C-alpha positions in Angstrom: -19.5 -15.3 1.6 -19.6 -12.8 -1.2 -17.9 -9.5 -1.6 -18.8 -7.2 -4.5 -15.5 -5.4 -4.6 -12.4 -5.0 -2.5 -10.1 -2.0 -3.4 -6.4 -2.0 -2.5 -5.6 -0.4 -5.9 -6.5 3.2 -4.4 -6.5 2.2 -0.7 -2.9 1.4 0.2 -3.6 0.7 3.8 -3.7 -3.1 3.6 -0.5 -3.5 1.8 1.2 -1.1 4.3 -0.3 -2.9 7.3 0.7 -6.2 6.0 4.3 -5.3 5.3 4.7 -3.3 8.6 3.2 -6.0 10.8 4.6 -8.8 8.8 1.3 -10.5 8.3 0.7 -13.6 6.3 -2.2 -14.2 4.0 -4.3 -16.1 6.8 -3.8 -12.9 9.1 -5.0 -10.7 6.3 -8.0 -13.0 5.6 -9.1 -12.8 9.2 -8.7 -9.0 9.5 -10.4 -8.3 6.2 -13.4 -10.4 7.0 -13.7 -9.0 10.4 -13.7 -5.4 9.0 -16.0 -6.4 6.1 -18.5 -7.5 8.8 -18.1 -4.2 10.6 -18.8 -2.5 7.4 -22.0 -4.4 6.7 -23.1 -3.8 10.3 -22.5 -0.2 10.1 -24.7 -0.1 6.9 -27.3 -2.0 8.7 -27.4 0.4 11.5 -28.1 3.1 8.9 -30.8 1.0 7.3 -28.7 0.2 4.3 -28.5 -3.5 3.0 -25.0 -4.5 1.6 -26.6 -6.6 -1.0 -28.5 -3.6 -2.5 -25.2 -2.0 -3.3 -24.2 -4.4 -6.1 -25.1 -2.0 -9.0 -23.1 0.8 -7.3 -20.0 -1.3 -6.6 -19.7 -3.4 -9.7 -19.9 -2.8 -13.6 -22.8 -4.0 -15.6 -23.1 -4.7 -19.3 -26.5 -3.1 -19.5 -25.7 0.1 -17.7 -23.2 2.9 -18.6 -20.7 5.1 -17.0 -20.3 8.8 -17.9 -18.4 12.0 -17.1 -19.7 15.5 -17.3 -17.0 18.0 -18.2 -16.8 21.5 -16.9 -14.2 24.5 -17.5 -13.4 26.1 -14.2 -12.3 29.1 -16.1 -15.8 29.8 -17.1 -17.2 29.7 -13.6 -18.2 32.9 -11.7 -16.3 32.0 -8.6 -13.1 30.7 -9.7 -11.8 30.1 -6.2 -14.7 27.7 -5.2 -15.6 26.4 -8.7 -16.2 22.9 -7.5 -19.1 24.1 -5.2 -20.6 26.1 -8.0 -20.4 23.2 -10.5 -22.0 20.7 -7.8 -24.8 23.1 -7.2 -25.8 22.8 -10.8 -25.5 19.0 -11.1 -26.1 17.5 -7.8 -29.9 18.1 -7.8 -30.0 16.0 -11.0 -27.8 13.3 -9.7 -30.1 13.0 -6.7 -32.9 11.9 -9.0 -31.0 8.7 -9.6 -31.7 5.8 -7.4 -28.3 4.3 -7.1 -24.9 5.6 -8.3 -21.3 6.2 -7.2 -20.2 9.8 -7.7 -16.6 10.9 -8.4 -15.4 14.4 -9.1 -12.2 16.4 -9.4 -9.9 18.1 -11.8 -8.2 16.2 -14.8 -4.7 15.9 -13.2 -2.6 14.1 -15.7 0.8 15.0 -14.2 3.6 17.2 -15.6 5.0 15.1 -18.4 4.5 17.1 -21.6 3.3 14.0 -23.6 0.4 13.6 -21.2 -0.7 17.1 -21.0 -0.3 17.5 -24.9 -2.9 14.6 -25.3 -5.6 16.3 -23.2 -6.5 19.3 -25.4 -6.8 17.3 -28.7 -8.6 14.6 -26.8 -11.2 17.2 -25.6 -11.4 18.7 -29.1 -12.2 15.2 -30.6 -15.0 14.7 -27.9 -16.4 18.3 -28.2 -15.7 19.6 -31.7 -17.9 22.5 -31.5 -16.3 24.0 -28.2 -13.7 26.7 -28.2 -10.6 25.6 -26.4 -8.7 28.7 -27.1 -8.6 29.5 -23.3 -6.9 26.0 -22.7 -4.0 26.4 -20.3 -3.6 23.2 -18.5 -5.7 20.0 -18.2 -6.3 20.8 -14.5 -8.7 23.6 -15.4 -11.3 20.9 -16.4 -13.5 19.7 -13.7 -15.4 16.3 -14.2 -18.2 14.7 -12.5 -18.1 10.9 -13.1 -21.1 8.6 -12.4 -21.9 5.0 -12.9 -25.0 2.7 -13.2 -26.9 5.0 -15.5 -28.9 4.6 -18.7 -28.8 6.7 -21.9 -32.0 8.4 -21.0 -30.6 9.3 -17.5 -27.5 10.8 -19.1 -29.5 13.0 -21.5 -31.7 14.2 -18.7 -28.7 15.4 -16.8 -27.0 16.7 -19.8 -30.2 18.8 -20.6 -30.3 20.2 -17.1 -26.6 21.6 -17.4 -27.3 23.7 -20.4 -27.7 26.8 -18.4 -24.4 26.3 -16.7 -21.9 28.5 -18.4 -18.9 26.3 -17.4 -20.5 23.0 -18.8 -18.9 21.6 -21.9 -20.7 18.3 -22.3 -20.6 14.6 -21.5 -18.3 11.7 -22.6 -19.5 8.0 -22.4 -17.0 6.2 -20.3 -18.4 2.8 -20.4 -15.5 1.4 -22.3 -11.8 1.6 -21.7 -9.8 4.6 -23.1 -6.8 6.9 -22.4 -9.0 9.3 -20.6 -10.6 6.7 -18.5 -7.1 5.6 -17.5 -6.3 9.1 -16.5 -9.5 9.7 -14.6 -9.2 6.4 -12.6 -6.0 7.7 -11.2 -6.8 11.4 -10.5 -10.4 11.5 -9.3 -11.7 9.7 -6.3 -15.2 8.6 -5.2 -16.7 11.3 -3.2 -19.9 9.7 -2.2 -22.5 7.2 -3.3 -26.2 7.5 -3.4 -28.7 4.8 -2.5 -32.4 5.9 -2.3 -32.7 8.7 0.1 -29.1 8.3 1.7 -25.8 9.8 0.7 -22.8 7.8 2.1 -19.5 9.6 2.5 -16.0 8.9 3.8 -15.1 10.4 7.1 -11.9 10.2 9.2 -11.4 7.8 12.1 -11.8 10.5 14.7 -14.9 12.2 13.3 -18.2 10.6 12.7 -20.0 13.8 11.5 -20.2 13.7 7.6 -21.5 17.3 7.3 -18.0 18.7 6.9 -17.0 16.3 4.1 -19.4 17.2 1.4 -19.4 20.2 -0.9 -23.2 20.2 -1.5 -26.2 20.6 0.9 -27.8 17.3 0.5 -30.1 17.8 3.5 -31.8 20.8 1.8 -33.1 18.3 -0.6 -34.3 15.8 2.1 -31.5 13.4 2.0 -29.7 12.1 5.1 -25.8 11.7 5.3 -24.1 8.6 6.5 -20.5 8.9 7.4 -18.3 5.7 6.9 -14.9 5.5 8.3 -12.3 6.3 5.6 -10.5 2.8 5.5 -13.9 0.9 5.5 -15.4 3.1 2.8 -12.3 3.1 0.5 -11.8 -0.7 0.9 -15.3 -2.1 0.6 -17.6 0.6 -0.7 -15.7 2.2 -3.7 -16.3 1.5 -7.2 -13.2 0.8 -9.3 -13.0 2.7 -12.5 -11.6 0.4 -15.2 -8.1 1.2 -16.2 -5.1 -0.4 -18.0 -3.5 -2.9 -15.8 -0.2 -2.1 -14.0 2.2 -4.6 -12.4 1.3 -3.4 -8.9 -2.3 -4.2 -9.6 -1.3 -7.9 -9.1 -1.4 -7.0 -5.3 -4.9 -5.7 -5.6 -5.9 -9.0 -7.4 -4.4 -11.0 -4.7 -6.0 -9.0 -1.9 -9.4 -9.3 -3.5 -9.2 -13.1 -3.5 -7.9 -12.9 0.1 -11.3 -11.7 1.0 -12.7 -15.2 0.6 -9.6 -17.6 0.7 -6.8 -17.8 3.2 -4.2 -18.6 0.5 -4.7 -16.4 -2.6 -2.7 -16.7 -5.7 -2.2 -14.4 -8.7 -4.5 -15.8 -11.3 -2.2 -14.8 -14.3 -0.5 -18.1 -13.6 -3.7 -20.1 -14.1 -4.8 -21.8 -17.2 -8.3 -20.9 -18.6 -10.7 -23.8 -19.2 -13.7 -23.8 -21.5 -15.6 -27.1 -21.6 -16.5 -28.3 -25.0 -20.2 -28.4 -24.1 -19.9 -24.7 -22.9 -18.2 -23.6 -26.1 -20.1 -25.5 -28.8 -23.7 -25.6 -27.1 -23.6 -22.5 -25.0 -21.5 -19.8 -26.5 -22.5 -20.8 -30.0 -26.1 -21.3 -29.2 -28.6 -19.1 -31.1 -29.2 -17.1 -28.0 -25.5 -16.3 -27.5 -24.3 -16.2 -31.1 -25.8 -12.9 -31.9 -23.9 -11.1 -29.2 -20.6 -13.0 -30.2 -21.2 -12.0 -33.8 -21.6 -8.4 -32.9 -18.3 -8.6 -31.0 -16.5 -10.4 -33.8 -15.9 -13.4 -31.6 -18.1 -16.0 -33.4 -15.3 -17.0 -35.8 -12.7 -17.8 -33.1 -11.8 -21.2 -32.3 -11.9 -22.3 -28.7 -8.1 -21.9 -28.3 -8.2 -18.4 -29.8 -11.1 -17.3 -27.6 -9.1 -18.6 -24.7 -6.1 -16.5 -25.7 -8.3 -13.6 -26.1 -9.9 -14.0 -22.6 -6.5 -14.6 -21.1 -5.2 -11.3 -22.3 -8.3 -9.5 -20.9 -8.4 -11.2 -17.6 -4.7 -10.4 -17.0 -5.4 -6.7 -17.8 -8.5 -6.1 -15.6 -9.7 -6.2 -12.0 -12.0 -8.8 -10.5 -15.4 -8.3 -8.7 -18.3 -10.3 -7.3 -16.0 -12.5 -5.4 -17.5 -15.4 -3.5 -16.9 -18.8 -1.9 -19.7 -21.5 -1.4 -19.2 -24.9 0.0 -20.7 -28.1 -1.6 -20.1 -31.3 0.4 -17.3 -29.5 2.3 -15.6 -28.6 -1.1 -14.9 -24.9 -1.7 -16.2 -23.2 -4.9 -14.5 -20.0 -5.4 -16.0 -17.8 -8.1 -15.4 -14.2 -9.5 -16.4 -12.1 -12.3 -14.3 -9.8 -14.7 -14.9 -7.7 -17.9 -14.2 -8.7 -21.4 -14.3 -6.0 -24.0 -14.2 -6.2 -27.9 -14.4 -3.8 -30.7 -15.5 -5.1 -34.2 -16.4 -2.9 -37.2 -16.5 0.1 -34.8 -19.1 -1.7 -32.6 -17.9 -2.1 -29.0 -19.3 -4.7 -26.7 -18.8 -5.5 -23.0 -19.2 -8.9 -21.4 -19.3 -10.0 -17.8 -17.3 -13.4 -17.5 -17.8 -15.5 -14.5 -15.2 -18.0 -13.5 -14.6 -20.8 -11.2 -11.1 -20.9 -9.6 -9.8 -24.4 -9.4 -6.8 -24.2 -7.1 -5.8 -27.8 -7.3 -5.3 -27.8 -11.0 -4.5 -24.0 -11.2 -7.4 -23.5 -13.7 -10.1 -20.9 -14.2 -13.2 -22.6 -15.5 -15.5 -20.4 -17.5 -19.1 -20.6 -16.0 -20.9 -18.1 -18.0 -20.4 -15.1 -20.3 -23.2 -12.6 -20.8 
């Protein structure tokens, strides 16, 4: 079994149900798997293959994430500025083959220290923009998408030049303060795959038409409604953010999708075989990437420490279990970031989880 992503970080249903019904991990495992199968069946009924959603639901080290920023105070219809903005940008997003789309206001709460960071942050990203009309961060509306290339971003950017409310775009591929803010204040509104738009709908309403702010059918796209708890659990992309203590629950639930007795992996040791470290990570093929990231001079012990910090401050994805001679092989992936001489690099790390010895064995790093 393999699941690309399971989100209890934003979908609080599972933790609430577990606590209310006093379910153990085995009960949760059975329920999660049953609902996952329902999700795949629902997708199949709409001619969508779950395996084709990988690039939508998981990060990649050869694709980018980006947010396009708009000033709602500069829209013509300030009471329905979201619709006006989407009418500009959605036709361009529809040209992409696969992407998850988030949008909403930059809501960073009321603490003055948070609000005070937004204006200078936007000024830093957009030094030529006039922010004299800045009142509150909420006036800025963002559209966030994943699984894009630089050329795709530039194409969308050029298409928005005639929109008077458009400020510009920000590369969100790497972790940042703004990315933390956005991961907490905007939700995934839909995802696009080929000619289909998948949206979340309530349990008692299967008609997706009333839950989108853009006329996708006008452009020849069909709408697929997915029940809210299935959509938010199995079909949402997790925007990377700084790790919080309560994210331990999300990590444990993610592992609970493939095993009946999950554990918090922060308690596990990280294992890198000597052969893997010296012959693989330091091979000519890999050394170039490690050198760019400033990791080529680290000893194995220091690299393990660096990875430990990263793995305990990130979420996991591409979770799977296979059986070899009846022995389970549990694997998952996570992100490692580095910054060296102003160059940022993102790796995908894949681990095997060894429950008996409480170790995470590094399988690959790319």
